C-alpha positions in Angstrom: -18.2 12.7 -21.3 -15.5 15.2 -22.2 -12.0 13.8 -23.0 -9.6 14.6 -20.1 -6.2 13.8 -18.8 -6.7 13.8 -15.1 -3.0 13.7 -14.2 -2.6 17.2 -15.7 -4.8 18.6 -12.9 -2.7 17.4 -10.0 0.8 18.3 -8.7 1.4 14.6 -7.5 0.2 11.2 -8.4 -1.3 8.3 -6.3 0.5 7.3 -3.1 3.5 9.2 -4.3 1.6 12.3 -2.9 2.2 11.0 0.6 4.0 13.2 3.1 7.5 11.8 3.5 8.0 9.4 6.6 10.5 11.8 8.2 8.1 14.8 8.0 5.2 12.7 9.1 7.1 11.7 12.2 7.4 15.4 13.0 3.8 16.2 12.4 2.7 13.3 14.6 4.8 14.5 17.5 1.7 16.0 19.3 2.1 18.1 22.4 -1.1 16.6 23.8 -0.9 13.6 26.1 -2.5 10.5 24.6 -5.5 9.2 26.4 -5.4 5.4 26.6 -8.4 3.5 25.5 -8.4 -0.1 26.6 -10.5 -1.2 23.7 -8.2 0.3 21.1 -6.0 -2.8 20.3 -4.2 -1.0 17.4 -3.6 2.7 17.0 -0.9 4.7 15.3 2.0 3.5 17.6 3.6 1.1 15.2 2.4 2.5 11.9 -0.2 -0.3 11.2 -2.5 -0.2 8.2 -5.8 0.3 10.1 -7.0 0.9 13.6 -8.6 -2.0 15.5 -11.3 -1.5 18.2 -12.1 -4.5 20.3 -15.8 -5.3 20.5 -15.3 -7.6 23.5 -16.6 -10.6 21.8 -13.4 -11.9 20.2 -13.6 -9.7 17.2 -12.5 -6.1 16.4 -13.8 -3.4 14.2 -11.1 -2.2 11.7 -11.2 1.4 10.4 -8.9 3.0 7.8 -8.8 5.8 5.2 -6.9 6.5 2.1 -7.1 9.0 -0.7 -5.0 10.7 -3.3 -4.8 12.7 -6.5 -5.0 11.0 -10.0 -2.2 8.6 -11.0 -3.8 7.8 -14.4 -5.7 9.8 -16.8 -8.8 7.8 -17.2 -11.4 8.8 -14.5 -13.0 5.4 -14.1 -9.6 3.7 -13.8 -8.5 6.3 -11.3 -11.6 5.5 -9.2 -10.9 1.8 -9.3 -7.2 2.3 -8.2 -8.1 4.6 -5.4 -10.7 2.3 -4.0 -8.6 -0.9 -4.4 -5.8 0.9 -2.6 -8.1 1.9 0.4 -9.7 -1.4 0.8 -6.3 -3.0 0.9 -5.6 -1.8 4.4 -8.4 -3.9 5.8 -7.0 -7.0 3.9 -3.5 -6.2 5.2 -4.7 -6.4 8.8 -6.2 -9.9 8.2 -9.8 -8.5 8.2 -12.8 -8.6 6.0 -14.2 -5.3 4.6 -17.8 -4.4 5.5 -18.6 -1.1 3.9 -16.9 2.1 2.6 -17.8 5.8 2.3 -16.1 8.1 -0.2 -13.8 11.0 0.3 -14.1 13.3 -2.8 -12.6 16.6 -3.7 -13.3 18.2 -7.2 -12.2 21.3 -9.0 -15.8 22.1 -10.1 -14.6 25.1 -12.2 -12.3 22.9 -14.3 -13.8 19.4 -14.6 -17.4 18.5 -15.4 -19.8 16.5 -13.3 -19.6 13.7 -15.9 -16.0 13.2 -15.2 -16.6 13.2 -11.5 -19.3 10.6 -11.8 -16.9 8.4 -13.7 -14.4 8.4 -10.8 -17.2 7.6 -8.4 -18.4 4.7 -10.6 -14.9 3.3 -10.7 -14.9 3.3 -6.9 -18.3 1.6 -6.8 -17.2 -1.1 -9.3 -14.3 -2.1 -6.9 -16.5 -2.0 -3.9 -18.9 -4.4 -5.7 -16.1 -6.7 -6.4 -15.0 -6.6 -2.8 -18.7 -7.4 -1.8 -19.3 -4.2 0.1 -21.5 -1.2 -0.4 -20.2 2.3 -1.0 -22.6 3.7 1.5 -22.1 7.4 1.2 -19.4 10.0 1.6 -18.4 13.6 1.7 -17.4 16.0 -1.1 -15.6 19.4 -1.3 -14.8 21.8 -4.0 -10.9 21.6 -4.1 -8.2 22.9 -6.5 -7.2 19.4 -7.5 -9.2 16.1 -7.9 -9.0 13.9 -4.9 -10.7 10.5 -4.4 -10.5 7.7 -1.8 -12.4 5.7 0.7 -12.8 5.4 4.5 -13.3 1.6 4.9 -14.8 -0.4 7.9 -13.9 -3.9 8.3 -14.0 -6.7 10.9 -11.4 -9.3 12.0 -11.2 -12.1 14.6 -8.7 -10.9 17.3 -6.7 -14.1 17.0 -6.1 -13.3 13.2 -5.3 -9.7 13.7 -2.0 -8.8 11.7 0.2 -6.2 13.3 3.6 -4.8 12.4 4.9 -5.6 15.9 4.1 -9.4 15.5 7.1 -10.3 13.3 10.0 -12.6 14.5 13.4 -13.4 13.3 14.2 -16.4 11.2 11.1 -16.0 9.0 10.8 -15.7 5.2 9.6 -12.5 3.5 7.1 -12.5 0.6 5.6 -9.9 -1.7 2.5 -10.6 -3.7 2.7 -7.9 -6.4 5.6 -6.9 -8.5 7.4 -3.5 -7.9 7.8 -0.6 -10.3 4.3 1.1 -10.2 5.9 4.5 -9.3 8.5 4.4 -12.1 6.0 3.3 -14.8 3.4 5.9 -13.8 6.1 8.5 -13.7 7.0 7.5 -17.3 3.5 8.1 -18.3 3.3 11.5 -16.6 6.6 12.4 -18.4 5.0 11.2 -21.6 7.8 8.8 -22.1 5.7 5.6 -21.8 5.3 3.4 -24.9 2.1 1.8 -26.0 1.1 -1.2 -23.8 3.6 -0.6 -21.1 1.4 1.1 -18.5 -1.2 -1.8 -18.6 0.6 -4.2 -16.3 0.9 -1.4 -13.7 -2.9 -0.7 -13.9 -3.7 -4.3 -13.7 -1.6 -4.5 -10.4 -3.2 -1.4 -8.9 -6.7 -2.7 -9.5 -6.2 -6.1 -8.2 -7.7 -6.5 -4.7 -5.5 -7.9 -2.0 -8.3 -10.3 -0.9 -5.8 -13.1 -0.2 -4.7 -11.2 2.9 -7.9 -12.4 4.7 -7.0 -16.0 3.9 -3.3 -15.7 4.9 -4.3 -14.3 8.3 -6.0 -17.6 9.1 -2.7 -19.5 8.8 -0.7 -20.1 11.9 2.5 -19.6 10.0 1.7 -16.1 8.8 2.6 -13.7 11.6 2.7 -10.2 10.1 1.3 -8.5 7.0 1.3 -5.0 5.7 0.7 -3.5 2.2 3.4 -1.8 0.2 2.4 1.7 -0.9 3.9 5.2 -0.9 6.8 4.5 1.4 8.1 1.8 -0.8 9.2 -1.8 0.0 12.1 -0.7 2.3 9.9 1.9 4.1 7.1 -0.5 4.9 9.6 -3.3 5.8 11.4 -1.0 8.1 8.2 -0.2 9.9 7.7 -3.9 10.6 11.3 -4.3 11.7 11.2 -1.3 14.1 7.9 -2.3 15.7 9.2 -5.9 16.1 12.7 -5.0 17.1 14.3 -7.3 14.4 16.3 -6.9 11.3 15.8 -8.0 7.7 17.8 -9.0 4.6 16.3 -8.4 1.2 17.6 -10.6 -1.7 17.5 -8.1 -4.6 17.6 -10.5 -7.3 14.4 -12.2 -6.1 12.3 -9.1 -5.9 9.6 -9.3 -8.6 9.5 -6.3 -11.1 6.8 -5.3 -13.5 7.8 -5.4 -17.2 9.9 -2.6 -18.6 10.7 -1.1 -15.1 14.4 -1.2 -15.8 14.0 0.5 -19.1 12.2 3.5 -17.6 14.5 3.7 -14.6 17.3 4.1 -17.0 15.4 6.9 -18.6 15.2 8.8 -15.3 11.5 8.2 -14.5 12.0 8.3 -10.8 9.0 9.6 -8.6 9.7 12.4 -6.3 8.2 10.4 -3.5 10.9 7.7 -4.0 13.7 10.4 -3.5 11.8 11.6 -0.2 11.6 8.0 0.9 15.3 7.4 0.8 16.1 10.7 2.5 13.7 9.6 5.3 15.0 6.1 6.1 18.0 5.6 3.9 20.3 5.8 6.9 18.6 2.7 8.4 19.5 0.7 5.3 22.9 -1.0 4.4 24.8 -0.1 1.4 22.9 -0.2 -1.9 23.5 0.5 -5.5 21.6 3.4 -7.2 19.5 0.7 -9.1 18.6 -1.0 -5.9 17.7 2.2 -4.1 15.5 3.6 -6.9 13.6 0.3 -7.1 13.2 -0.7 -3.4 12.3 2.9 -2.4 9.9 3.2 -5.4 6.7 4.7 -4.2 3.9 2.1 -4.9 0.3 2.9 -5.3 -2.1 -0.1 -4.4 0.9 -2.4 -4.1 1.0 -5.9 -2.9 1.1 -7.5 0.6 4.4 -7.9 2.4 4.0 -11.1 4.3 6.2 -12.5 7.1 5.9 -16.3 7.2 7.4 -18.8 9.6 9.5 -21.5 7.9 7.4 -24.2 9.6 4.3 -22.7 7.9 5.4 -22.6 4.3 3.5 -25.5 2.9 0.1 -24.1 4.0 1.2 -20.6 2.8 2.1 -21.8 -0.6 -1.2 -23.8 -0.9 -3.3 -20.7 -0.2 -1.2 -18.6 -2.5 -1.5 -21.0 -5.2 -5.4 -21.2 -5.0 -5.4 -17.4 -5.2 -3.3 -17.6 -8.5 0.0 -16.5 -6.8 3.3 -18.2 -7.5 5.4 -16.7 -4.8 9.2 -16.9 -3.9 10.8 -15.5 -0.9 12.5 -12.1 -1.4 14.4 -12.1 1.9 14.4 -13.2 5.6 14.0 -11.7 9.0 17.1 -11.6 11.2 18.5 -10.4 14.5 18.8 -6.6 14.3 22.4 -5.5 13.4 24.2 -2.4 12.4 21.5 -1.5 9.9 17.8 -2.2 10.1 17.8 -3.8 6.7 20.5 -5.1 4.5 20.2 -5.5 0.7 22.3 -8.2 -1.0 
């Protein structure tokens, strides 16, 4: 297979390619009247991670899709990251994935079939890890390489996680450290030192399987995964849907190694700046460092989990069995002057 650097063939990287929340709101303001479907338990109203369609037997089918341009140079690793990110939406809704189909765009005049095959193989490897088939897909000739999955899952309705289900006086947890956008930007800017990108790759290729187990707990009331809109963006979606506020304890937010080093070097993704412009007015006063980290555009990030204080023992037990030692990063509150306060 030819030696390539995939990031040189795309204008953006990973979930940092996402359209900004502000512009997306404009795009989604359709002039068409929405038809109501009784079986559609979750659509796009509160920006949830997947759609949920009630089967009438106490369970729902979950459906989601996610795709993006390369965030790393290695084709197989790119395939793994994109697949892990797409499947995460099912886990974030409390469900179990059943199968996936691929979404694939390839600049056939620039990159060989061998490189394309390595991307697909990376996606297959993650699907195998999740215990699901990569059952087909669709491909096009495109100016830039694109890969992702459409994923189907299933969930018991009583365990369905929705953004609108959060309550005040709960604790907020994050299952993966932040800083993926900063580290991958450092790589794209050729500032990254040897060994410093690996923790980000490990995080991006770790499946959020524990979400299916968290959803079984009575104390876990809301989950979402943290991706291109950053921690504050996805937390604000929960707060708006549930009509509550939140406080983030910045010193408790976990960071990947060397994130501060590359932030100081100016390795800030363009998506992170778009994020702040979109929802910064909803957030209380922050320092520049807090803004650049909490708005950092993640790719295949962790689960943001809202847990009742009465359910902490069971939550910590499940987390520990999954190899996670978690500490609260904030709490939900009554909505105040700002949607979220950072202290």
